[in-house]
N, C-alpha and C positions, 0 to 999 in steps of 0.2 A: 347274347349281349347282357341280358338281365342277370345271368349267373356270374358274368365277369364283373358287373357292377357290385353285386353282393360280395364277391371275393375281395374287391378293392376296399370296400367298407370294413370287412372283417380284418383285413391286413392292417389298415389304418388304426383300427381300434386296438389291435394287438400291440402295435408300435407305441401307441399312446399309453397303454396300460403298463408297458415295461420301460417307459421313458424315465431317465434318472432325474431326481430333483437337483436343481441348481442352488447352491449355497454361496452367497457372497460374504466374504469376511473383510471387515473394515477395521483398521487399526486406529485407535485414539490413544497415542502414547506420547503426548506432549501436553503442554498447558492449553487450556481452553481459550483460544484467541481467534482473531479473524481468519488465520490460516486454517486452523482445525475446523472452523465453521464452514468455510468454503469447501474444504476437502470432503467434509461429510455430505454437503449438498451435492457435490459432484458424484460421490460414491452412490448415493441413493438414486440419482438420475441414471447412473450406469446400471444399477440393479433393475430399473424399469426397462432399460434398453435390452438387457439380456434376459428379461423376464424371469428374474431370480425368484425362487419359491420361498427362500428364507434369507434373512440378513443377520449376521452375527457381528456385533461390535466387540472387538478385542481391546479391552480398556486397561490402561495403567496411567492414571493422572492424579495429581494432587489438587487439580481444580484450575481456576482461571477466571475469565471475565463473566460476569452475571448475564450481560446482554447476549453474548455469544452462546452461552449455555442455554438461555431461553430460546434462542433461534434454533439451535439443534434439537432441543426438546420438542418444540412445535412441529418441526419437520418429521420427527420420529412418530409423534402421535397421529399425524396425518397420513403416514405411509400405509399403503393398502395391504402389504404382506406382513407376516410375523417378523418381528425384530427381537432377537435375544441379545443380552449383553453378557460377556464373559469377563468378570472383574479379575484380571490376572495381576494381582498384587494390590492396586489401590484404585478407589473411586471416591476421592475426597472432594469436599466442597461442591463446585459446579459439576464435577463428575457424578455426584450422587443424584443431582437433578436429572441428568441425562439417563442414568441407569433406571431410575424409577419410571421414566417415560417408556421404557422398553416393555414388551409383552411378558418377558420372563427374564429373571436375573439368576445367574450362576456365578459361583465364586470359587477361586482356586484356594487350596489349603494355605493358611497363613495370610490371606488377604484381608483387607479392611474396607468398610463401606460406611459413609456418613460424614459427620463433622462438617456441616455445610454452612457454618457461620461465615458471613462476608467479612473479609479482612483486607487491609491494604498490603502493599509489598513488604512492609516491615513486620507484618503479622499482627498488627493492632486492629482491634475491632472497630469497624466504621460506624457512623451514626445509625440510629434506630430505623430511619426511613429505608435504608438499604436492607436491614434485617427483615423488616415488615414485608418488603417486596419479595424477598427470597422465600419467606414463610408462605406467602400466598401462592407462589408458584409451586412450591413443594406440596402443599395441600391439594391444589387443583390437579396436579399430575398424579398424585397417589389415588385420588378419587376416580380419575379417568381409568385407572387400571385395577380398581377394586382392592386397593391397599389401604391400611389404616392411616388416615390423614394426620392424626395426632402424632404418630411416630415420625412421619415425614417432617412435620413442623418441629418436632423435638430435635431433629438433626441440625436445625439452625440454632435452636436455643432461644431462651427469652432473656433479652438484655434490656432491662428497664432501669436505665441510668447507672448501671454498674458495669464493671469490666469482666465479670465472670458469671457463668451460668452452667447448668447441666446440659451438656450437648451429647446427643446420641451418636455413637459410632459402633457398628456391629462387626463381630467376627463372623465367619461363615455359619457356625452353629447358632449364634444369637440371631442372625438374619433369618435362618430357616425357622427357628422357633417363633419368630414374630411375623412370619408371612412375608418377609422381604427377600427371600431367596428360594428358588425352586430346587436347589441342590448344590452340593460341593463336587467339583469336577477337576480333572487334571488337564483337559484339553478341549478344543473345539469339537473333536470327534466324539468325546464323551457326552457333550450336550446333544448332539444329533442322535446318539444311541438312546439317551434318556427320553427323547421325544419320538422314538420308534421310526426314525429316519435311517434306513439301512442302505438304500441304493441312491447315491448322490454323487455330485461333482462339486468340488470346492474351487471357487474362483476368488483369488485374493486381490483386492483392489489396490492398485498402486498409482499415485499421481503421475501423469505423463510428463514429458520433458518440459512442456510449456509451463505447467503448474510449478515445477521446481524452479524454473527461471523467475516466474512471478514472485514466488516466495523469497528468492534470493534478493530481489529488489525491495523487499519490505524490511530488510535489515537496516537498523538505524545508522550504522557506519556507512553503508552503501548510499543511503539517502543523503547523508552529509556530503558525500563526494558528488552526488548528482546536483546538489545545490551549488557546489563550487562551479560545476560545469554550466549551470543555468545562468548564474550571475556573471561569471567570467565571460561566457559567450556573448551575452547581451552587451557587456561593457566594451569588449573588443570590436563588436560590430558597430557600435556607436563611434568608436575611435577611427575606424577605417570603413566608412560607408561604401557599400557596393561590393565588398569583398565576398560576403555570403557564407563562407564556411564557419565563422564563429556563431552566426545566427543558426545555421543548421545544427551545429553542436548543441546549442542551447535548447532548440526545439526537440531534439532527440532526448536530451537529458530530462526535459520537462515531461515528455511523454512517458518515459520510464519512471518518473517520480509519481505521476498521477495515476496511470493505468492500473498498477497493482492494487492501490487503495480503492479504486473504483470497482474493480472486479471483486474485492473482498467486502464490498458494501460499506466502506468507511467514508467514501467520498461521494458527495451529492453534486448534481449539475450546477447548483448555485455557487458552490465553492470553487468550481472551475471558472465560472463566470466572474467571480470575485477577483481571481488572479488577472484575467484579461482586462477587466475594468481598471484595475490598479496599474497594469502595464500601459494602457491607453493614457491614463492621467500622467504617468511618468513621461511618456513620449511627448505629450502635449506640453509639459513643463520644459522639456529639453529643446524641442524643435520649434515651438511657437511662442511660448511665454518667456520673456527675458528674465534672468535671475532665477531664484528658486524660492517657491512659496507654497501656498495652500495645495495646489494641484500636485506638486512633487511629493510633499509630505503625505498627502492622502493616498497617492499611488503606492508609495513604499509601505504604508500601513496596511493597505488592502492586500498587497502581495504577500506580506509577512503573515497576515491573518489567514489567507487562503492556504499557504503552505503549512501553517500550524494546524488548522481545522481539518485538513485532509488526513491527518494522522490519528485523529480521535473520532470516535463515533458519537455524534451529537445530533440533537433534533433542533436545527435552526437556533443555535446558541444555547440550547438547553443541555446543561452538563450534569443533570441531576444524578445520573448513574455512571458518570465517568469519574474514575478515581483521580484524586489530586496528583498521585504519582504518575499516572498516565499523561496528564496534562503537562506536568513538569518535564517528563521525559521528551515529549513532543516539542516543548519549548526549547529544551536543550539541544535537540537535533537541529532544529531550524536556526537557532542562534549560532551554533557552531558552524553550520554551513554558510550563513550570511557573514559571520565574522571572518571565517577562513577566506571567503571570496573577496572580502574587503581588503584583507592583508595581501592577498594575491595581486589584487589590482594596484594597491599602493606601492608594494615593493617589487613586483615583477611585471606589472603592466607596461610601463614605459619601456622597460628593457626589451620586452618581447616585441612591442610595436616597432621599435627601432632596430631590431635584429635583422641581419642580412637575409636570412631565410624567409622571415616574415615579409620583408619588403619585396623580395622576388615573387612571392606568391601573390601579394596584393597587386603588384604591377601587372603580372600575367593575367589575373582574373579581371582586372579593370579594363585591360586592353580588349579582352574578349567581350565584355559587357558594353563597352563604349568605343566604337571604332573611330569616332571623331576626335578622340583624345590624343593630343600630340605630346610626345616626350622629347626631352632634350637629348639630341644625339650625342654620342660619345665624342669628345674632342672639341665640341663647340665651346666658344668663349664663355667665361664665367658670367652668371647673371647677378652676382652679388652687388647690391646697391640699387638694382632696378626696382621700380615701383609698379604696382598693379592693383588688382582688387580680388577679393575672395570670390571665386566662381561658385563654390559651394560653401556650406558651413564647415569650418575647421574645428574638429573635436578630438584631438588637435589635428588629425589628418583630414585631407580633402583635396580640393583642386583650386588653383588660382589662375587668373588670366593676366598675361603680360602682353600688352599690345593686342594682337588678335590670336594669340596662341595660348593653349591650356596646358598646364603642367601639374604633376603631383606635387603637393607641398604639405608641410606640417609646421605647427608652431612648437614652442618649447614646453607646451602643456596648457597654454591658455586657450580659452574658447573664443572663436572669432566668428561673428555673424556673416552671412552671405552679403556681398556688396561692400564690405568694409575695405578701405584702402590698406594695402599691406606693402611691406618692403622686404626684399630678399636679403637675409643676413648671412646665409651660408649656402654653398652649392655642393651637394653631395653626389652629383652625377645624375642619378635617375630621379632624385627628389630634391626639392629646394626647402630650406628652412626660412621661415618668414616671421615677421612680427607685425602687429597692427600699428598703423601710423596714427598717433594720437593728435 
């Protein structure tokens, strides 16, 4: 038994000795934004799951958001295993900060590295406070990996009230000479060879289908369409209470609007709460308070603010490191969505509510939800001229009571409170047209 035990230990040791190293390769070949931030986070989590021995970032980027770059930088510095970066063409601006955070830097022939000045989308230098923040991050990151902090700071440049300065950007040879590159290589395999890693398995990280779907719903055009569905769904539900499917459509669109931003760290819980508080105020104005006043305006303002803030990374209304162009883009997306839904409601809303297919659907669903609801049988005499009262609020659709019977009815667009005296002005078979009796 003892000899068998020793044999098993020897066998296990042999297998461990000859086990291959696992190398996870992660691509950063896009702008540094919330999507690349989240994908990098997921990639490093995957590296832990598979117990990767090394991680290599295959980089080709011109830069992007400072906050997202800082988030990726911090994650790399805290990672337990060695992380190498392969600058495969470009590591500009925010890409330089991420590269310096890695344990070793390798560059492909003809690649460039540096020029980390913070600029807006027009290429103009942003105010000094942004440059100062970036310089501090570059210095601290260089110090953490025993690189010259002055060179890292020089990649940002000194902009003291001017539009120009000397900004450091390295070729492979210059980076090697200044201690900012461990070598020029042609491929990931060359990096492993330079580090004496000969027996290995390369695993290339790819976002799964869910992540690709999430990224799709971050597209500004898609977000505008979702806003159309949210606003339109809420409006049609108010016009035909009890139908259900417009509200379901709005809730699905709202989920698809918020969840991707929440997963990418751009949406806080208070911003979601802001939306529902605004919705509650709007509902209060419509269903409880007559007319349209402070509650309605406040509700619309909160809803708009929530949709806008969900698209930009802010610290409770602190936009210090949010570029003006980013705010403008978010404002444009929300405005287009709200304007589009308003036009849809104005020009297409009444037509859809009065369409035959919509009426069939609303009748069927209302029957299922309220068995006590009585409909006018086909062939029964016309009810035009009869008077009754609004059994529910008419917005403009709802129910009226004629005698002791309840019927589907709608106005020509006006809002009628529950209990208001009404008169039938048109008989459409399954639904009656009414007006309030003044």
